[in-house]
PAKENU-417402 format. One record per residue: residue in one letter; x, y, z of N, C-alpha, C in turn. Coordinates in steps of 0.2 Angstrom, whole numbers. Layout:
<site><res>A</res><n_u>X</n_u><n_v>Y</n_v><n_w>Z</n_w><ca_u>X</ca_u><ca_v>Y</ca_v><ca_w>Z</ca_w><c_u>X</c_u><c_v>Y</c_v><c_w>Z</c_w></site>
...
end
This chain:
<site><res>M</res><n_u>-43</n_u><n_v>-76</n_v><n_w>87</n_w><ca_u>-49</ca_u><ca_v>-80</ca_v><ca_w>89</ca_w><c_u>-52</c_u><c_v>-82</c_v><c_w>83</c_w></site>
<site><res>G</res><n_u>-54</n_u><n_v>-89</n_v><n_w>82</n_w><ca_u>-58</ca_u><ca_v>-91</ca_v><ca_w>76</ca_w><c_u>-65</c_u><c_v>-94</c_v><c_w>78</c_w></site>
<site><res>V</res><n_u>-70</n_u><n_v>-92</n_v><n_w>75</n_w><ca_u>-77</ca_u><ca_v>-94</ca_v><ca_w>77</ca_w><c_u>-80</c_u><c_v>-95</c_v><c_w>70</c_w></site>
<site><res>I</res><n_u>-84</n_u><n_v>-100</n_v><n_w>70</n_w><ca_u>-88</ca_u><ca_v>-102</ca_v><ca_w>64</ca_w><c_u>-95</c_u><c_v>-104</c_v><c_w>65</c_w></site>
<site><res>C</res><n_u>-99</n_u><n_v>-103</n_v><n_w>60</n_w><ca_u>-106</ca_u><ca_v>-105</ca_v><ca_w>61</ca_w><c_u>-110</c_u><c_v>-102</c_v><c_w>66</c_w></site>
<site><res>H</res><n_u>-113</n_u><n_v>-106</n_v><n_w>71</n_w><ca_u>-117</ca_u><ca_v>-103</ca_v><ca_w>77</ca_w><c_u>-112</c_u><c_v>-101</c_v><c_w>82</c_w></site>
<site><res>G</res><n_u>-106</n_u><n_v>-102</n_v><n_w>82</n_w><ca_u>-101</ca_u><ca_v>-101</ca_v><ca_w>87</ca_w><c_u>-101</c_u><c_v>-93</c_v><c_w>89</c_w></site>
<site><res>Q</res><n_u>-103</n_u><n_v>-89</n_v><n_w>84</n_w><ca_u>-103</ca_u><ca_v>-82</ca_v><ca_w>86</ca_w><c_u>-108</c_u><c_v>-80</c_v><c_w>91</c_w></site>
<site><res>L</res><n_u>-113</n_u><n_v>-84</n_v><n_w>92</n_w><ca_u>-117</ca_u><ca_v>-83</ca_v><ca_w>98</ca_w><c_u>-114</c_u><c_v>-83</c_v><c_w>104</c_w></site>
<site><res>V</res><n_u>-109</n_u><n_v>-86</n_v><n_w>105</n_w><ca_u>-105</ca_u><ca_v>-86</ca_v><ca_w>112</ca_w><c_u>-102</c_u><c_v>-79</c_v><c_w>113</c_w></site>
<site><res>L</res><n_u>-99</n_u><n_v>-76</n_v><n_w>107</n_w><ca_u>-96</ca_u><ca_v>-70</ca_v><ca_w>108</ca_w><c_u>-101</c_u><c_v>-64</c_v><c_w>109</c_w></site>
<site><res>T</res><n_u>-108</n_u><n_v>-65</n_v><n_w>108</n_w><ca_u>-113</ca_u><ca_v>-60</ca_v><ca_w>109</ca_w><c_u>-114</c_u><c_v>-59</c_v><c_w>117</c_w></site>
<site><res>T</res><n_u>-111</n_u><n_v>-64</n_v><n_w>121</n_w><ca_u>-112</ca_u><ca_v>-63</ca_v><ca_w>128</ca_w><c_u>-106</c_u><c_v>-59</c_v><c_w>131</c_w></site>
<site><res>V</res><n_u>-101</n_u><n_v>-57</n_v><n_w>127</n_w><ca_u>-96</ca_u><ca_v>-53</ca_v><ca_w>129</ca_w><c_u>-96</c_u><c_v>-47</c_v><c_w>124</c_w></site>
<site><res>R</res><n_u>-101</n_u><n_v>-43</n_v><n_w>124</n_w><ca_u>-102</ca_u><ca_v>-38</ca_v><ca_w>119</ca_w><c_u>-96</c_u><c_v>-33</c_v><c_w>119</c_w></site>
<site><res>E</res><n_u>-93</n_u><n_v>-32</n_v><n_w>125</n_w><ca_u>-87</ca_u><ca_v>-27</ca_v><ca_w>125</ca_w><c_u>-82</c_u><c_v>-29</c_v><c_w>120</c_w></site>
<site><res>H</res><n_u>-81</n_u><n_v>-35</n_v><n_w>118</n_w><ca_u>-76</ca_u><ca_v>-38</ca_v><ca_w>114</ca_w><c_u>-78</c_u><c_v>-38</c_v><c_w>107</c_w></site>
<site><res>I</res><n_u>-84</n_u><n_v>-37</n_v><n_w>105</n_w><ca_u>-86</ca_u><ca_v>-37</ca_v><ca_w>98</ca_w><c_u>-89</c_u><c_v>-31</c_v><c_w>95</c_w></site>
<site><res>V</res><n_u>-91</n_u><n_v>-26</n_v><n_w>100</n_w><ca_u>-94</ca_u><ca_v>-20</ca_v><ca_w>98</ca_w><c_u>-89</c_u><c_v>-16</c_v><c_w>93</c_w></site>
<site><res>G</res><n_u>-92</n_u><n_v>-15</n_v><n_w>87</n_w><ca_u>-88</ca_u><ca_v>-11</ca_v><ca_w>82</ca_w><c_u>-84</c_u><c_v>-16</c_v><c_w>77</c_w></site>
<site><res>R</res><n_u>-84</n_u><n_v>-22</n_v><n_w>79</n_w><ca_u>-80</ca_u><ca_v>-27</ca_v><ca_w>75</ca_w><c_u>-85</c_u><c_v>-30</c_v><c_w>69</c_w></site>
<site><res>E</res><n_u>-81</n_u><n_v>-32</n_v><n_w>64</n_w><ca_u>-85</ca_u><ca_v>-35</ca_v><ca_w>58</ca_w><c_u>-84</c_u><c_v>-43</c_v><c_w>58</c_w></site>
<site><res>M</res><n_u>-90</n_u><n_v>-46</n_v><n_w>57</n_w><ca_u>-89</ca_u><ca_v>-53</ca_v><ca_w>57</ca_w><c_u>-95</c_u><c_v>-56</c_v><c_w>53</c_w></site>
<site><res>T</res><n_u>-94</n_u><n_v>-62</n_v><n_w>51</n_w><ca_u>-99</ca_u><ca_v>-66</ca_v><ca_w>48</ca_w><c_u>-101</c_u><c_v>-72</c_v><c_w>52</c_w></site>
<site><res>A</res><n_u>-107</n_u><n_v>-75</n_v><n_w>51</n_w><ca_u>-109</ca_u><ca_v>-80</ca_v><ca_w>55</ca_w><c_u>-115</c_u><c_v>-84</c_v><c_w>51</c_w></site>
<site><res>Y</res><n_u>-117</n_u><n_v>-89</n_v><n_w>53</n_w><ca_u>-123</ca_u><ca_v>-92</ca_v><ca_w>50</ca_w><c_u>-128</c_u><c_v>-87</c_v><c_w>49</c_w></site>
<site><res>T</res><n_u>-132</n_u><n_v>-87</n_v><n_w>44</n_w><ca_u>-137</ca_u><ca_v>-82</ca_v><ca_w>42</ca_w><c_u>-142</c_u><c_v>-81</c_v><c_w>48</c_w></site>
<site><res>A</res><n_u>-144</n_u><n_v>-86</n_v><n_w>51</n_w><ca_u>-149</ca_u><ca_v>-86</ca_v><ca_w>56</ca_w><c_u>-146</c_u><c_v>-82</c_v><c_w>62</c_w></site>
<site><res>C</res><n_u>-140</n_u><n_v>-82</n_v><n_w>63</n_w><ca_u>-137</ca_u><ca_v>-78</ca_v><ca_w>69</ca_w><c_u>-136</c_u><c_v>-71</c_v><c_w>68</c_w></site>
<site><res>R</res><n_u>-137</n_u><n_v>-68</n_v><n_w>62</n_w><ca_u>-136</ca_u><ca_v>-61</ca_v><ca_w>60</ca_w><c_u>-140</c_u><c_v>-57</c_v><c_w>65</c_w></site>
<site><res>P</res><n_u>-146</n_u><n_v>-58</n_v><n_w>67</n_w><ca_u>-149</ca_u><ca_v>-53</ca_v><ca_w>72</ca_w><c_u>-145</c_u><c_v>-52</c_v><c_w>79</c_w></site>
<site><res>E</res><n_u>-143</n_u><n_v>-58</n_v><n_w>81</n_w><ca_u>-140</ca_u><ca_v>-58</ca_v><ca_w>88</ca_w><c_u>-133</c_u><c_v>-55</c_v><c_w>87</c_w></site>
<site><res>V</res><n_u>-129</n_u><n_v>-56</n_v><n_w>81</n_w><ca_u>-123</ca_u><ca_v>-53</ca_v><ca_w>80</ca_w><c_u>-124</c_u><c_v>-45</c_v><c_w>80</c_w></site>
<site><res>E</res><n_u>-129</n_u><n_v>-43</n_v><n_w>76</n_w><ca_u>-130</ca_u><ca_v>-36</ca_v><ca_w>76</ca_w><c_u>-132</c_u><c_v>-33</c_v><c_w>82</c_w></site>
<site><res>A</res><n_u>-136</n_u><n_v>-36</n_v><n_w>86</n_w><ca_u>-139</ca_u><ca_v>-34</ca_v><ca_w>92</ca_w><c_u>-133</c_u><c_v>-33</c_v><c_w>97</c_w></site>
<site><res>A</res><n_u>-128</n_u><n_v>-37</n_v><n_w>97</n_w><ca_u>-122</ca_u><ca_v>-36</ca_v><ca_w>101</ca_w><c_u>-118</c_u><c_v>-31</c_v><c_w>99</c_w></site>
<site><res>G</res><n_u>-119</n_u><n_v>-28</n_v><n_w>94</n_w><ca_u>-115</ca_u><ca_v>-22</ca_v><ca_w>92</ca_w><c_u>-110</c_u><c_v>-23</c_v><c_w>86</c_w></site>
<site><res>A</res><n_u>-109</n_u><n_v>-29</n_v><n_w>84</n_w><ca_u>-105</ca_u><ca_v>-31</ca_v><ca_w>78</ca_w><c_u>-108</c_u><c_v>-29</c_v><c_w>71</c_w></site>
<site><res>T</res><n_u>-104</n_u><n_v>-28</n_v><n_w>66</n_w><ca_u>-107</ca_u><ca_v>-27</ca_v><ca_w>60</ca_w><c_u>-107</c_u><c_v>-34</c_v><c_w>56</c_w></site>
<site><res>Y</res><n_u>-112</n_u><n_v>-36</n_v><n_w>54</n_w><ca_u>-113</ca_u><ca_v>-43</ca_v><ca_w>50</ca_w><c_u>-110</c_u><c_v>-42</c_v><c_w>43</c_w></site>
<site><res>V</res><n_u>-106</n_u><n_v>-46</n_v><n_w>41</n_w><ca_u>-103</ca_u><ca_v>-46</ca_v><ca_w>34</ca_w><c_u>-106</c_u><c_v>-52</c_v><c_w>30</c_w></site>
<site><res>E</res><n_u>-108</n_u><n_v>-51</n_v><n_w>25</n_w><ca_u>-112</ca_u><ca_v>-56</ca_v><ca_w>21</ca_w><c_u>-106</c_u><c_v>-60</c_v><c_w>16</c_w></site>
<site><res>T</res><n_u>-102</n_u><n_v>-63</n_v><n_w>19</n_w><ca_u>-97</ca_u><ca_v>-67</ca_v><ca_w>16</ca_w><c_u>-96</c_u><c_v>-74</c_v><c_w>19</c_w></site>
<site><res>G</res><n_u>-93</n_u><n_v>-78</n_v><n_w>16</n_w><ca_u>-92</ca_u><ca_v>-85</ca_v><ca_w>19</ca_w><c_u>-86</c_u><c_v>-85</c_v><c_w>24</c_w></site>
<site><res>L</res><n_u>-82</n_u><n_v>-80</n_v><n_w>23</n_w><ca_u>-76</ca_u><ca_v>-80</ca_v><ca_w>28</ca_w><c_u>-74</c_u><c_v>-72</c_v><c_w>29</c_w></site>
<site><res>H</res><n_u>-72</n_u><n_v>-70</n_v><n_w>35</n_w><ca_u>-70</ca_u><ca_v>-63</ca_v><ca_w>36</ca_w><c_u>-65</c_u><c_v>-63</c_v><c_w>41</c_w></site>
<site><res>V</res><n_u>-60</n_u><n_v>-59</n_v><n_w>40</n_w><ca_u>-55</ca_u><ca_v>-58</ca_v><ca_w>45</ca_w><c_u>-55</c_u><c_v>-50</c_v><c_w>47</c_w></site>
<site><res>D</res><n_u>-55</n_u><n_v>-49</n_v><n_w>54</n_w><ca_u>-55</ca_u><ca_v>-42</ca_v><ca_w>56</ca_w><c_u>-50</c_u><c_v>-42</c_v><c_w>62</c_w></site>
<site><res>G</res><n_u>-44</n_u><n_v>-41</n_v><n_w>60</n_w><ca_u>-39</ca_u><ca_v>-40</ca_v><ca_w>65</ca_w><c_u>-37</c_u><c_v>-47</c_v><c_w>67</c_w></site>
<site><res>N</res><n_u>-38</n_u><n_v>-49</n_v><n_w>74</n_w><ca_u>-37</ca_u><ca_v>-55</ca_v><ca_w>77</ca_w><c_u>-43</c_u><c_v>-60</c_v><c_w>77</c_w></site>
<site><res>L</res><n_u>-48</n_u><n_v>-58</n_v><n_w>73</n_w><ca_u>-54</ca_u><ca_v>-62</ca_v><ca_w>74</ca_w><c_u>-56</c_u><c_v>-65</c_v><c_w>67</c_w></site>
<site><res>V</res><n_u>-56</n_u><n_v>-71</n_v><n_w>66</n_w><ca_u>-57</ca_u><ca_v>-75</ca_v><ca_w>60</ca_w><c_u>-64</c_u><c_v>-78</c_v><c_w>61</c_w></site>
<site><res>T</res><n_u>-69</n_u><n_v>-76</n_v><n_w>56</n_w><ca_u>-76</ca_u><ca_v>-79</ca_v><ca_w>57</ca_w><c_u>-77</c_u><c_v>-82</c_v><c_w>50</c_w></site>
<site><res>G</res><n_u>-81</n_u><n_v>-87</n_v><n_w>51</n_w><ca_u>-84</ca_u><ca_v>-91</ca_v><ca_w>45</ca_w><c_u>-91</c_u><c_v>-92</c_v><c_w>45</c_w></site>
<site><res>H</res><n_u>-94</n_u><n_v>-93</n_v><n_w>40</n_w><ca_u>-102</ca_u><ca_v>-93</ca_v><ca_w>39</ca_w><c_u>-104</c_u><c_v>-100</c_v><c_w>41</c_w></site>
<site><res>A</res><n_u>-101</n_u><n_v>-106</n_v><n_w>38</n_w><ca_u>-103</ca_u><ca_v>-112</ca_v><ca_w>40</ca_w><c_u>-98</c_u><c_v>-117</c_v><c_w>38</c_w></site>
<site><res>W</res><n_u>-99</n_u><n_v>-124</n_v><n_w>39</n_w><ca_u>-94</ca_u><ca_v>-129</ca_v><ca_w>38</ca_w><c_u>-91</c_u><c_v>-129</c_v><c_w>31</c_w></site>
<site><res>P</res><n_u>-95</n_u><n_v>-127</n_v><n_w>25</n_w><ca_u>-91</ca_u><ca_v>-128</ca_v><ca_w>19</ca_w><c_u>-86</c_u><c_v>-122</c_v><c_w>18</c_w></site>
<site><res>D</res><n_u>-85</n_u><n_v>-118</n_v><n_w>23</n_w><ca_u>-80</ca_u><ca_v>-113</ca_v><ca_w>23</ca_w><c_u>-74</c_u><c_v>-115</c_v><c_w>27</c_w></site>
<site><res>L</res><n_u>-74</n_u><n_v>-121</n_v><n_w>30</n_w><ca_u>-68</ca_u><ca_v>-123</ca_v><ca_w>34</ca_w><c_u>-61</c_u><c_v>-123</c_v><c_w>31</c_w></site>
<site><res>P</res><n_u>-60</n_u><n_v>-125</n_v><n_w>24</n_w><ca_u>-54</ca_u><ca_v>-124</ca_v><ca_w>22</ca_w><c_u>-51</c_u><c_v>-117</c_v><c_w>22</c_w></site>
<site><res>G</res><n_u>-55</n_u><n_v>-112</n_v><n_w>20</n_w><ca_u>-52</ca_u><ca_v>-105</ca_v><ca_w>20</ca_w><c_u>-52</c_u><c_v>-103</c_v><c_w>27</c_w></site>
<site><res>F</res><n_u>-56</n_u><n_v>-105</n_v><n_w>31</n_w><ca_u>-57</ca_u><ca_v>-103</ca_v><ca_w>38</ca_w><c_u>-50</c_u><c_v>-105</c_v><c_w>42</c_w></site>
<site><res>M</res><n_u>-49</n_u><n_v>-111</n_v><n_w>41</n_w><ca_u>-43</ca_u><ca_v>-114</ca_v><ca_w>44</ca_w><c_u>-36</c_u><c_v>-111</c_v><c_w>41</c_w></site>
<site><res>R</res><n_u>-36</n_u><n_v>-110</n_v><n_w>35</n_w><ca_u>-30</ca_u><ca_v>-106</ca_v><ca_w>32</ca_w><c_u>-29</c_u><c_v>-100</c_v><c_w>35</c_w></site>
<site><res>E</res><n_u>-34</n_u><n_v>-96</n_v><n_w>35</n_w><ca_u>-34</ca_u><ca_v>-89</ca_v><ca_w>38</ca_w><c_u>-32</c_u><c_v>-89</c_v><c_w>46</c_w></site>
<site><res>F</res><n_u>-35</n_u><n_v>-94</n_v><n_w>49</n_w><ca_u>-34</ca_u><ca_v>-95</ca_v><ca_w>57</ca_w><c_u>-27</c_u><c_v>-97</c_v><c_w>58</c_w></site>
<site><res>F</res><n_u>-24</n_u><n_v>-101</n_v><n_w>54</n_w><ca_u>-17</ca_u><ca_v>-103</ca_v><ca_w>55</ca_w><c_u>-12</c_u><c_v>-98</c_v><c_w>53</c_w></site>
<site><res>N</res><n_u>-14</n_u><n_v>-94</n_v><n_w>48</n_w><ca_u>-10</ca_u><ca_v>-88</ca_v><ca_w>46</ca_w><c_u>-10</c_u><c_v>-83</c_v><c_w>52</c_w></site>
<site><res>L</res><n_u>-16</n_u><n_v>-82</n_v><n_w>55</n_w><ca_u>-16</ca_u><ca_v>-78</ca_v><ca_w>61</ca_w><c_u>-11</c_u><c_v>-80</c_v><c_w>66</c_w></site>
<site><res>L</res><n_u>-12</n_u><n_v>-87</n_v><n_w>68</n_w><ca_u>-7</ca_u><ca_v>-89</ca_v><ca_w>73</ca_w><c_u>0</c_u><c_v>-89</c_v><c_w>71</c_w></site>
<site><res>A</res><n_u>2</n_u><n_v>-90</n_v><n_w>65</n_w><ca_u>8</ca_u><ca_v>-90</ca_v><ca_w>63</ca_w><c_u>11</c_u><c_v>-83</c_v><c_w>63</c_w></site>
<site><res>S</res><n_u>7</n_u><n_v>-78</n_v><n_w>61</n_w><ca_u>9</ca_u><ca_v>-71</ca_v><ca_w>62</ca_w><c_u>11</c_u><c_v>-69</c_v><c_w>69</c_w></site>
<site><res>K</res><n_u>7</n_u><n_v>-72</n_v><n_w>74</n_w><ca_u>8</ca_u><ca_v>-70</ca_v><ca_w>81</ca_w><c_u>14</c_u><c_v>-72</c_v><c_w>84</c_w></site>
<site><res>N</res><n_u>17</n_u><n_v>-78</n_v><n_w>81</n_w><ca_u>23</ca_u><ca_v>-81</ca_v><ca_w>83</ca_w><c_u>29</c_u><c_v>-80</c_v><c_w>79</c_w></site>
<site><res>G</res><n_u>28</n_u><n_v>-76</n_v><n_w>73</n_w><ca_u>33</ca_u><ca_v>-73</ca_v><ca_w>69</ca_w><c_u>35</c_u><c_v>-79</c_v><c_w>63</c_w></site>
<site><res>S</res><n_u>31</n_u><n_v>-84</n_v><n_w>63</n_w><ca_u>33</ca_u><ca_v>-89</ca_v><ca_w>57</ca_w><c_u>28</c_u><c_v>-88</c_v><c_w>52</c_w></site>
<site><res>T</res><n_u>29</n_u><n_v>-91</n_v><n_w>46</n_w><ca_u>25</ca_u><ca_v>-91</ca_v><ca_w>40</ca_w><c_u>22</c_u><c_v>-98</c_v><c_w>39</c_w></site>
<site><res>I</res><n_u>16</n_u><n_v>-98</n_v><n_w>36</n_w><ca_u>14</ca_u><ca_v>-105</ca_v><ca_w>33</ca_w><c_u>13</c_u><c_v>-104</c_v><c_w>26</c_w></site>
end
């Protein structure tokens, strides 16, 4: 799954899927991310298993690279 900027707020509604996970998000979203049980990571881009998260739109190039790498690894190909 890939989520960037304020998109992590959607994940806070399904706490059972993010409790104990590490993720980054837009700085203003940090309280909600932590309240949902995830660990907020202060980086522009973070990968935690099958979860790729980004801080904001300037992180899109790296975010997309990591997201496509995740997709490629799931179907056995390489990018």
